[in-house]
C-alpha positions in Angstrom: 17.6 6.4 25.7 17.8 9.9 27.1 17.3 13.1 25.3 17.5 16.9 25.4 15.9 19.5 23.3 17.3 22.8 21.9 15.4 25.5 20.1 16.5 29.0 19.1 14.7 31.7 17.2 17.6 32.7 14.9 18.2 31.2 11.5 20.9 29.4 9.6 24.4 28.8 11.0 23.7 31.1 14.0 21.2 28.5 15.2 23.7 25.7 14.8 26.6 27.6 16.5 24.3 28.3 19.5 23.3 24.6 19.7 26.9 23.3 19.4 28.0 25.1 22.5 25.7 22.9 24.7 26.0 19.6 22.8 27.6 16.6 24.4 30.2 14.5 22.6 27.9 11.5 22.5 26.2 9.5 19.8 22.7 10.6 18.9 20.2 11.9 16.4 19.5 15.6 15.4 16.6 17.2 13.6 16.5 20.5 11.7 13.3 22.6 11.5 12.3 25.4 9.2 10.3 28.5 9.9 7.0 26.6 9.6 8.1 24.1 12.2 8.5 21.3 9.7 11.4 18.8 10.0 13.6 19.3 7.0 16.4 17.0 7.8 17.2 14.1 10.2 20.8 12.9 10.8 22.7 10.7 13.2 26.2 11.1 14.6 28.8 9.1 16.5 29.7 12.4 18.2 26.9 15.0 18.1 29.1 18.0 19.0 31.6 17.2 16.3 29.1 16.4 13.6 26.8 19.3 14.1 29.7 21.8 14.4 30.5 21.0 10.7 27.2 22.7 9.8 28.4 25.9 11.6 31.1 26.5 9.0 30.3 29.3 6.6 31.9 27.6 3.5 32.7 24.3 2.0 29.1 23.0 1.8 27.3 21.6 -1.3 24.4 23.6 -2.6 22.0 21.1 -1.0 23.6 21.4 2.4 23.9 25.2 2.2 20.2 25.5 1.4 19.3 23.2 4.3 21.4 25.3 6.7 19.9 28.5 5.5 16.4 27.3 6.1 17.1 26.0 9.6 15.5 28.0 12.4 15.6 25.4 15.2 17.2 22.1 16.1 16.4 19.2 18.4 18.7 16.4 19.7 18.3 13.0 21.2 21.3 11.2 22.6 21.6 7.4 22.4 23.7 4.7 24.0 25.5 3.6 20.8 25.9 4.8 17.2 24.1 1.7 16.0 21.1 2.7 18.1 21.3 6.2 16.6 21.3 4.7 13.1 18.1 2.8 13.8 16.4 5.8 15.4 17.4 8.0 12.4 15.8 5.5 10.0 12.6 5.4 12.0 12.3 9.2 12.1 13.0 9.6 8.4 10.3 7.1 7.5 7.9 8.8 9.9 8.6 12.5 9.2 9.8 12.3 5.5 12.1 15.4 5.7 12.6 17.1 2.3 16.5 16.9 2.4 16.7 13.2 3.3 16.5 10.1 1.1 12.9 8.9 1.4 11.8 5.3 0.9 8.6 5.6 -1.1 5.9 2.9 -1.7 7.0 1.0 1.4 4.2 -1.5 1.5 4.3 -4.6 3.7 5.3 -7.9 2.1 3.1 -10.9 2.1 4.0 -14.3 3.5 2.8 -17.8 3.2 1.5 -19.2 6.5 0.8 -22.8 7.3 -1.4 -22.1 10.3 -1.3 -24.5 13.3 -3.9 -22.9 15.6 -6.5 -25.5 14.5 -6.2 -29.3 14.6 -6.3 -29.3 10.8 -3.5 -27.1 9.3 -4.5 -24.3 6.9 -2.6 -22.8 4.0 -3.1 -19.0 3.8 -1.6 -15.7 2.6 -0.5 -13.5 5.5 0.4 -9.9 6.1 1.1 -8.0 9.3 2.0 -9.2 12.8 2.8 -12.8 13.2 0.3 -13.5 15.9 -1.1 -16.8 14.6 0.5 -20.1 15.6 2.2 -21.8 12.6 5.1 -21.7 10.2 5.7 -18.5 8.2 7.6 -18.4 4.9 8.6 -15.3 3.1 8.8 -12.5 2.3 7.4 -12.7 -1.2 7.8 -9.7 -3.4 4.1 -9.3 -4.2 0.6 -10.7 -3.5 0.6 -12.1 -7.0 3.7 -14.1 -6.2 2.1 -15.5 -3.1 -1.1 -16.3 -4.8 0.7 -18.2 -7.6 2.7 -20.1 -5.0 -0.3 -21.0 -3.0 -2.1 -22.1 -6.1 0.7 -24.5 -6.9 1.1 -25.7 -3.3 -2.5 -26.7 -3.3 -1.9 -29.0 -6.2 1.2 -30.4 -4.7 0.1 -30.9 -1.1 -3.7 -30.7 -1.1 -3.9 -28.5 2.0 -7.1 -26.6 2.8 -7.3 -22.8 2.3 -10.9 -22.3 3.7 -11.6 -20.4 6.9 -12.2 -22.3 10.2 -15.9 -21.4 10.1 -16.4 -22.7 6.6 -14.4 -25.8 7.4 -16.6 -26.5 10.5 -19.8 -26.3 8.5 -18.9 -28.4 5.5 -21.1 -31.5 5.0 -19.7 -32.4 1.6 -16.4 -31.6 -0.2 -16.1 -28.3 -2.1 -15.0 -27.7 -5.6 -11.3 -27.6 -4.6 -11.6 -31.3 -3.8 -13.1 -32.0 -7.2 -10.3 -30.2 -9.1 -7.7 -32.0 -6.9 -6.5 -29.1 -4.9 -7.6 -30.2 -1.5 -7.7 -33.5 0.3 -11.1 -32.7 1.9 -10.2 -33.3 5.6 -13.5 -31.5 6.4 -15.5 -34.6 5.5 -12.8 -37.1 6.5 -11.8 -38.1 3.0 -8.2 -38.2 4.4 -7.2 -39.4 7.8 -5.8 -36.9 10.3 -2.4 -38.7 10.2 -2.2 -38.6 6.4 -3.2 -34.9 6.3 -0.6 -34.1 8.9 2.0 -35.7 6.7 0.9 -33.5 3.8 1.3 -30.4 6.0 4.7 -31.5 7.2 5.8 -32.1 3.6 4.6 -28.6 2.6 6.6 -27.1 5.4 9.7 -29.1 4.4 9.3 -28.0 0.8 9.0 -24.3 1.7 12.0 -24.6 4.0 14.2 -25.6 1.1 14.0 -29.4 1.2 12.3 -29.7 -2.1 14.6 -32.4 -3.4 14.1 -34.6 -0.3 10.3 -34.2 -0.6 10.3 -35.0 -4.3 12.5 -38.0 -3.9 10.2 -39.4 -1.2 7.1 -38.9 -3.4 8.9 -40.5 -6.3 9.5 -43.6 -4.2 5.8 -43.7 -3.2 4.8 -43.3 -6.9 7.0 -46.3 -7.9 5.6 -48.4 -5.1 2.0 -47.6 -6.1 2.8 -48.4 -9.7 4.4 -51.7 -8.8 1.2 -52.5 -6.8 -0.8 -51.7 -9.9 -2.5 -48.8 -8.1 -2.1 -46.5 -11.1 -4.6 -43.9 -9.9 -2.6 -43.3 -6.7 0.6 -43.4 -8.7 -0.8 -40.7 -11.0 -1.7 -38.5 -8.0 1.9 -38.7 -6.8 3.1 -37.8 -10.4 0.9 -34.7 -10.5 2.2 -33.5 -7.1 5.8 -33.9 -8.2 5.1 -32.0 -11.4 3.5 -29.2 -9.4 6.5 -28.9 -7.2 8.8 -28.8 -10.2 6.7 -26.0 -11.7 7.4 -23.9 -8.6 11.1 -24.1 -8.9 11.1 -23.8 -12.7 9.2 -20.5 -12.7 11.4 -18.8 -10.1 14.2 -18.0 -12.5 17.6 -18.0 -10.6 17.6 -20.4 -7.6 21.0 -20.3 -5.8 22.5 -23.6 -4.8 24.7 -22.2 -2.0 22.6 -19.4 -0.6 19.8 -20.4 1.7 18.7 -17.0 2.8 19.6 -13.5 1.5 18.3 -10.2 0.3 20.1 -8.8 -2.8 20.1 -5.1 -3.6 21.1 -3.6 -7.0 21.1 0.2 -7.4 21.1 2.0 -10.8 21.4 5.7 -11.2 20.7 7.8 -14.3 19.2 11.2 -15.2 19.0 12.3 -11.6 16.9 9.4 -10.7 17.6 6.0 -9.2 16.1 2.5 -8.9 16.8 -0.1 -6.3 15.8 -3.7 -7.1 15.4 -6.0 -4.2 15.5 -9.8 -4.7 14.4 -12.2 -1.9 16.0 -15.6 -1.6 14.7 -17.9 1.0 15.2 -21.7 1.5 17.4 -21.8 -1.6 14.5 -20.4 -3.7 13.9 -17.1 -5.5 10.7 -15.6 -3.9 10.5 -12.6 -6.2 11.7 -9.0 -6.5 10.4 -5.5 -6.2 11.6 -2.2 -7.6 11.9 1.0 -5.5 12.4 4.6 -6.6 13.5 6.5 -3.5 13.2 10.2 -3.4 16.7 11.7 -3.2 18.7 14.8 -4.1 20.2 14.6 -7.6 23.7 15.3 -6.1 23.8 12.4 -3.7 26.1 9.5 -4.6 24.7 6.0 -5.1 26.4 4.7 -2.0 24.7 7.5 0.2 21.3 6.7 -1.2 21.7 2.9 -0.7 22.9 3.3 2.8 20.0 5.4 3.9 17.6 3.2 1.9 18.8 0.0 3.7 18.3 1.4 7.2 14.7 2.5 6.4 13.9 -0.7 4.5 14.7 -2.9 7.5 13.0 -0.6 10.0 9.9 -2.8 10.1 10.9 -6.0 8.3 12.7 -9.3 9.2 16.4 -9.2 8.4 18.0 -12.3 6.8 21.4 -13.5 7.7 23.0 -12.1 4.5 22.5 -8.8 2.7 24.3 -8.5 -0.7 24.9 -5.1 -2.3 25.8 -3.9 -5.8 28.1 -1.2 -4.4 29.9 -0.6 -1.1 28.6 1.9 1.4 30.2 3.9 4.1 29.9 2.6 7.6 29.0 -0.9 6.4 30.2 -2.4 9.6 27.9 0.0 11.6 24.9 -1.1 9.5 25.8 -4.7 10.2 25.9 -4.0 13.9 22.5 -2.1 13.8 20.8 -4.8 11.7 22.2 -7.6 14.0 20.9 -5.7 17.0 17.4 -5.4 15.4 17.3 -9.0 14.1 18.6 -10.7 17.2 21.1 -12.7 15.1 24.3 -12.0 13.2 23.7 -10.2 9.9 26.4 -9.9 7.2 26.3 -7.0 4.7 28.6 -7.8 1.8 29.6 -6.6 -1.7 30.6 -9.9 -3.4 33.4 -9.9 -6.0 33.1 -13.3 -7.5 31.1 -16.5 -7.6 27.4 -17.2 -7.2 26.8 -14.2 -5.0 28.4 -11.9 -7.6 26.0 -13.4 -10.2 23.0 -12.6 -8.0 24.1 -9.0 -7.5 24.7 -8.5 -11.2 21.3 -9.9 -11.9 19.7 -7.5 -9.5 21.7 -4.6 -10.9 20.7 -5.5 -14.5 17.0 -5.5 -13.5 17.5 -2.1 -11.7 19.0 -0.6 -14.9 16.2 -2.0 -17.1 13.4 -0.8 -14.7 15.0 2.7 -14.4 15.2 2.9 -18.2 11.5 2.1 -18.5 10.7 4.6 -15.7 12.6 7.4 -17.4 10.9 6.6 -20.8 7.5 6.6 -19.1 8.4 9.9 -17.3 9.4 11.5 -20.5 6.2 10.5 -22.3 4.2 11.5 -19.3 5.8 15.0 -19.2 5.0 15.4 -22.9 1.4 14.6 -22.2 1.3 17.1 -19.3 2.8 19.7 -21.5 0.0 18.9 -24.0 -2.5 19.5 -21.2 -0.9 22.8 -20.4 -1.3 23.8 -24.1 -4.9 22.6 -24.4 -6.1 24.4 -21.3 -3.9 27.4 -21.5 -2.0 26.8 -18.2 1.1 28.7 -17.2 3.2 25.5 -16.6 2.8 21.8 -17.1 0.6 20.6 -14.3 2.2 18.6 -11.6 -1.1 17.6 -9.9 -4.4 17.1 -11.7 -7.5 16.4 -9.7 -10.5 14.8 -11.5 -14.0 14.6 -10.0 -16.9 12.4 -10.7 -20.2 11.3 -9.0 -22.1 8.0 -8.9 -25.6 7.0 -7.7 -28.6 5.0 -8.8 -31.7 7.2 -8.9 -30.3 9.3 -6.1 -29.6 6.3 -3.8 -26.3 5.9 -2.0 -24.7 8.9 -3.8 -20.9 9.1 -3.7 -18.4 11.7 -5.0 -14.9 10.7 -6.1 -11.6 12.4 -6.6 -8.6 10.9 -8.4 -5.1 12.4 -8.7 -2.6 12.2 -11.5 0.8 13.8 -12.1 4.3 13.2 -13.6 4.4 9.7 -12.0 1.0 8.7 -13.3 -2.0 8.0 -11.0 -1.3 8.8 -7.4 -3.7 6.3 -5.8 -2.7 7.1 -2.2 -4.2 10.5 -2.8 -7.6 9.3 -4.1 -10.6 10.4 -2.0 -14.3 9.4 -1.9 -17.1 11.6 -0.5 -20.3 10.0 0.9 -22.9 12.7 0.0 -24.4 13.9 3.2 -27.2 16.2 2.0 -30.4 14.3 1.2 -31.3 16.8 -1.4 -28.0 16.4 -3.2 -28.5 12.7 -4.0 -30.6 13.2 -7.1 -29.0 16.4 -8.2 -25.7 16.1 -10.0 -25.0 19.8 -9.7 -25.6 19.8 -6.0 -23.5 16.7 -5.5 -20.6 18.4 -7.3 -21.0 21.5 -5.2 -21.0 19.5 -2.0 -17.9 17.5 -3.0 -15.8 20.5 -4.0 -16.9 22.6 -1.0 -15.8 19.9 1.4 -12.6 19.2 -0.5 -11.3 22.8 -0.8 -12.7 24.0 2.6 -10.7 21.4 4.2 -7.6 22.1 2.1 -7.8 25.8 3.0 -8.2 25.0 6.7 -5.5 22.3 7.1 -3.0 22.4 4.3 -2.8 26.0 3.2 1.0 26.0 3.2 1.4 22.7 1.4 1.9 23.5 -2.2 2.0 19.8 -3.2 -1.6 19.3 -2.0 -3.0 22.0 -4.3 -4.0 21.0 -7.8 -2.7 22.8 -10.9 -5.9 21.8 -12.8 -9.3 20.6 -11.7 -11.2 18.4 -14.2 -15.0 17.9 -13.8 -16.7 15.0 -15.5 -19.6 16.9 -17.0 -20.6 19.8 -19.3 -21.3 23.5 -18.8 -23.8 22.9 -15.9 -21.3 21.0 -13.8 -18.5 23.4 -14.7 -20.6 26.4 -13.6 -21.4 24.6 -10.3 -17.7 23.9 -9.7 -16.7 27.5 -10.6 -19.3 29.0 -8.3 -17.8 27.0 -5.4 -14.2 28.0 -6.1 -15.2 31.6 -6.5 -17.0 31.6 -3.2 -14.0 30.1 -1.5 -11.7 32.8 -3.0 -10.1 30.3 -5.4 -11.2 32.0 -8.6 -7.6 31.7 -10.1 -7.6 27.9 -9.8 -7.8 26.4 -13.3 -10.9 24.3 -13.8 -12.4 22.6 -16.9 -15.3 20.3 -17.7 -15.3 17.2 -19.9 -18.7 16.5 -21.6 -19.3 13.2 -23.3 -19.9 13.3 -27.0 -23.1 12.5 -28.9 -24.2 8.9 -28.0 -21.5 9.0 -25.4 -18.9 8.3 -28.1 -15.3 8.4 -26.9 -13.2 10.7 -29.0 -16.0 13.3 -29.5 -15.8 14.9 -26.1 -16.4 18.6 -25.7 -14.2 20.6 -23.3 -15.6 23.5 -21.4 -13.3 26.2 -19.9 -14.5 29.4 -18.2 -14.4 32.3 -20.6 -13.9 30.2 -23.7 -16.2 28.6 -26.2 -16.4 24.8 -25.9 -14.0 22.9 -28.1 -13.0 19.5 -29.2 -9.6 17.8 -29.8 -8.4 15.9 -32.9 -9.4 12.3 -32.7 -5.8 11.1 -32.7 -4.4 13.6 -30.3 -2.5 11.8 -27.6 -3.6 14.4 -25.1 -7.3 13.4 -25.8 -6.5 9.8 -25.0 -4.7 10.9 -21.8 -7.7 13.0 -20.7 -10.0 10.1 -21.5 -7.9 7.9 -19.3 -8.1 10.4 -16.5 -11.9 10.6 -16.8 -12.3 6.8 -17.1 -10.2 6.3 -13.9 -12.3 8.8 -12.0 -15.5 7.0 -13.3 -14.1 3.6 -12.3 -13.2 4.8 -8.8 -16.6 6.5 -8.3 -18.5 3.4 -9.4 -16.4 1.2 -7.1 -17.0 3.5 -4.2 -20.7 3.6 -4.9 -21.0 -0.2 -5.1 -19.1 -0.6 -1.8 -21.5 1.9 -0.1 -24.5 0.2 -1.6 -23.3 -3.3 -0.5 -22.9 -2.0 3.1 -26.4 -0.5 3.0 -27.9 -3.8 1.7 -26.5 -5.5 4.8 -28.0 -3.0 7.2 -31.4 -3.0 8.8 -33.8 -0.4 10.2 -33.7 -2.3 13.4 -30.0 -1.5 13.8 -30.9 2.1 14.6 -33.3 1.2 17.5 -31.6 1.5 21.0 -31.9 -1.6 23.0 -32.0 -4.1 20.1 -28.9 -6.2 19.9 -28.2 -9.2 17.6 -30.3 -11.7 19.6 -33.4 -9.5 19.9 -33.0 -8.5 16.2 -32.9 -12.2 15.3 -36.0 -13.0 17.4 -38.0 -10.1 15.9 -37.1 -11.1 12.3 -38.1 -14.7 13.1 -41.4 -13.6 14.6 -42.4 -11.1 11.8 -40.5 -12.3 8.8 -38.9 -9.0 7.8 -37.7 -5.7 9.2 -40.6 -3.9 7.4 -43.1 -6.1 9.1 -41.5 -5.2 12.5 -41.8 -1.5 11.7 -45.6 -1.9 11.1 -46.4 -4.2 14.1 -48.5 -3.0 17.0 -47.1 -2.8 20.6 -48.9 -5.9 21.8 -47.5 -8.1 19.0 -44.0 -6.7 19.6 -44.2 -7.4 23.3 -45.2 -11.0 22.6 -41.8 -11.7 21.1 -39.5 -13.6 23.5 -37.0 -11.2 25.1 -38.9 -8.0 24.3 -40.5 -6.3 27.3 -43.5 -4.0 27.0 -41.3 -1.0 27.5 -39.0 -2.0 24.7 -42.0 -2.9 22.5 -43.3 0.7 23.1 -39.8 2.1 22.3 -39.7 0.1 19.0 -43.1 1.3 18.1 -42.4 4.9 18.9 -39.1 4.8 16.9 -41.0 4.0 13.7 -44.1 6.0 14.4 -42.7 9.3 15.8 -44.1 8.4 19.3 -47.7 8.4 18.1 -50.2 5.7 19.3 
């Protein structure tokens, strides 16, 4: 791939006309920048010169494109060998840069897989995410961690494979609880022969590969043979395994008979929003579905949204041999070529018109419509609640970003501050932040903790994100009364943010929910009616902040419990630390020991003993 860059200080169509004069008639990708240097659009073209020259026209553009052109102050270009390569690069750049005028794939989390690991003599059944670096058989993707956990739970019953780590396995001297409840064959203590366990692992791989009927038929024959031999306990174990396998297929809903591997996409569009449902079919089984709500301009057609979504979706995911769509897209053959190049095998992208494939697409489309309906209903009620918050706190507009702050500590130990974020789409968990309190004097002083948290938060915001309106809250809520509010207000005033709306939520008498007092600068404290939906909403915000603060505090405390004063002493590694603890019984005893006793420990020289003593006694003899 070779590239060339262009940049001009003019704006709008003048920038584009200047760039067109020097562009080659080759495939490639172009980026448009605004005055702040941010990428506002990424596009690809079969012929860069021809495609970009369209933007140089003064008329004939939609409002969206016209705005985009007017904001453009610079452009950059990268030529590629083929248009398919340009499509893949475009998708990668859109996911990375998230330009405001592109369709953006949101909530793009990795998918979990089931792995039957073969990097140990005894196969292991585990949930897997990320790079496929372990040796073994991978099955997926599954739509969610819950779907994988349920599948693994049932597979344990059907095939009795171990799920424990290699270290736990190596140190077992008796079978664990999973053996007792008939979910593991206990190979760790040789309750099953290596040959018999290998057969269980092979059966599990065959089942996950779509050969469930073959596996069940074989188990049925073994069950009948055991019953004829009057070995009813063994026959019952085969029966239980067959029932577990049947449960997997029964709970998966639609299981296509003629489609071994496919991803099915259904797109619904309504009220300026869209939902794309993705169903995963592997080994003739339904492995779940996931809903996406891509960010896209209201004026874009469903086919344009779906085409951009698909390229981004498969940017970092395995591509099946068949991709089924609810509506056709432009350049479908180009997408097929690009996905085939990425996957290393032929990929078919189709819009089925009849038969089983059509049924699958209609099922995905129906789910997309239902999910979008729920989303729109939730958004409507959420906006009403935000309008209620606007009314209660006297804001100019309904808040789009609310930040709620809380602190957590136990008698000043391991203090943590927490910030949660909420808006029109509910809680925005990717924006949550925790603050390990750094000042020792702040740990036992709630007001000082609040001052430190807000100072760090808004100092950084002023420094790094001054021009990012989406990062600024429309309302700051503090869990606390007038004292906490005064501390917060003092910080904001000092930073020049006196106009930023802030309010405090004080718990009612006896900490009763529903009797909270609200504190706003310049107003007397007030309460809301017990049945006011806005009160319930604010309670949810406060409780979420409290939950996040408590969780962060517990995590910090757990890490601290596992630490030792000896970890801070230079020259003490794991082996010397172990020797010292064995010799003195505890880290506290080590800190009190004289130099001679420390030097008597194996592996501790007199110089190191002196250094340990000095570390805990400020260098005094």
